C-alpha positions, 0 to 999 in steps of 0.5 A: 471490523468495528472498532470502539473505545469503551466497555463491552456490553457483555464481556462474558461472550468476548475474548479478552487480551492483557499484556506482559513485558519481557521476563513476564512483567504483567500489566495491571490488567494482566495481574487482575486476571492472574487467579492464583498465578495461573496466567503466569504458570501457563505462560511458563509452560508455553514458553511465552517470553513476552516478546513483541506480539508473542501470544499465549492463551487460556481457554475458558479461564476460571474466575474471568469474564471472557471465553478466553484470556490472551497474554500478549507480549510487549518486549522490553519495558519502555521500548514498545512503539507505534510499530510494535502496537500495530504488530500486536493488533495484527497478531490478535486479529490473525489468531482470532479471526476465524476462531468463532470469537465475534468480539475481542476486549483489549484491556490497556490498564497499566500499559504505560512503560512504553515509548508512546502515550497509552492513547497512541498505543491503543489507536495503533493497536486498533490500526494494525488489527484493522489492517490485518482483518481485511479478506477478499472473499468476494468470489468465494462461494463455498467457504465452510463455517470454519473458513469464514471470518467471525471476529466482527468487533474490537473493544478497547478499555482503559484506552487513555486519552486521545485514543479515539482522535488518533484512531480516526486519522489512522482509519482514514488511511486504513480505508485507503489501504482496504480500497487499494487491496480491492482494486489489486485483488479484483481479476482483470475481467472486472478491473480494467481501465474504464471500470478502474475509473468508475470504482475511483469515482464511486470510492471518492464521491463526496470526499472533496476529490475532483476527478478528471478523465481523459479518453483515448481521443483526448490523449491522441490529441495531446500526443500521448503516442508512448501510452497509447501504444501499449493500449492498441492491442486491447479492445479495452480503451485506455484512460488517464485518471486524474484526481485532485485534492487541495486541503490548503484552501488554495494557498499551495499553488503547485501541488505534489503529483503522484503518478501510478502505473495502471496496467490492468493486465499485462500479457507482455503484448507480442513480447508475450509472457510464459503462461505459467504465473500470468494470472498474477499480472491482474496486480500490475496496476498496483502503482495506480491502485496505490495512488488512488488509495493514497488520494482517498486516505488524504481526502478522508483525513482532510490532509492539509496539502495540495496533491494530485494523483494521476493513473495511466490506465491501460491493458497490454494485449497481443492481438493483430493491432498490437504493438510490435518490437521494433516499432517507434513511437512518439511520446507526449514530450516529442522524444521517440522511442524504439520498442525493443520489448513490448513487455517493458510497457510500464515505463511507456505509460509513465513517461506520457503521464508524467510529461502531462502532469509537468505540462499542466501543473508545473509541479516541483515534486513528482513520485511515481509508483510501478510494478515496473521490473521482475529485476527489482524482486531479484535485487530485494525480494519481497522486503523492500520497495526500490527507490530511484531519485534525482534528489537526495533530500526527496529520497531521504524523505521517502526513505523516512516516511517508509520506515515510519509507515512500514512500507520500507524502501531501499535506494538504488543508484542513477548514472550516465553509464546506465543511461547509455545502455538506452541508446538507439540507432533509429530513435532517441532511446530504446525502451529497454537496456540489457538484463544487467541492471534492469531495474536501474536502466528502467528508472533512467528511461523514466528520468529522461522525461523529468523537466529540469528542476523537478524533484522526482523519485521513482518507486519500483514496488514490483515485489511488494504489492502482492504477498504469497504468504500472511504477514503481520498487517496483511493476509495472502494476497494484495497488501495495499503497499504504497498508500501508508508510505505516500500518506506518511510522506505528505504528512511529514513534508507537505502538510501546511 
């Protein structure tokens, strides 16, 4: 969807949105179109109360140059903030995307009694609209006209100062979200370790991000027995994708490192999953997808930070060469792991990727993202990602970034009592503990591979990368969760 700030070429063929606070306090733009009080009466008849992102509309309104007039709620005067306007943009697109309208004009005239500047409000509205407009229709060949999106243009008039500049930065983040959604949405016969790498190379070409790729031979030389053990049952070779962005001009010696779990399809291996719902395991690379999308966002908005993204890319399949329950593998760190359950494979990928990052760049901060456990969904549903960390300051930074960006996190505990549940009789550790506290023992496993002095956080995002129902800023399907969070975390804590 194209977004511009200016005047429409032909308002008679556009839908028009104006605003009202609670108690039908109309903006100037709304007052100018309230012919003989018709808009106010229609709103009362529709029980429109001005709540944030509530919408009422008039079709073919008299004496208004528009195909339809939409009145949009902004809530209590003085309270509407960045998130409020993102919700408004999302709600407008959800209302009009399949409506037959091709252009939406939003009049911000008089939208001043809010918690942010009008320019920032206009940019956030456009950002929310862009995020909600995403569709993945690549393989749908029989859509009827009424099923196809028609809304192609958003024009914001009277946007206020700074709207375009603010939106340009947000557009870069939206591009990262779109990239992540594309990766997560594709089926596993299209996105697998090698093709994930090629997609990343294409998306990041010319962005300033340096890309390095390790194949199985290189990883074997490095001793990545844990990661390669997951991959050995698949005909698709594993890859370690490294993406480097330095927007500091070389002044920041140590990068922040993001590590993503990239299991492009997860059958569970020999510990095979039930057939029902297994098709959803194409999104088990959502952590890697988020890291790749975040790197694109940071590069596109020229973030003044030094960040490296590492994605461990494997496919977990059950052939005659597959890893067996009871096998012992040696990780790159030298620690040995008794593989009790081959379906607890994500942590086996992450531990070697984290060790590689530490040995290569000696970072002070590592954040890993993974669709790691079903237990986190039992705990949090689809409202929050789970956060585990060895550092209180880092944990707070991530929670705050999540609140600011809209990708919310909830912190869980770590401790020796949970760590003891991973003890093995024949190796340094098992890859799973008991059923109880499954998300916590998974985090404790990863923590064993974090070097002393490194600030580390693990984000278990299994409940967040895919949605079974539409929401404010996404339709059914891939959400792009993690991109906005990581971008905000870097902006608030690591930009020079």
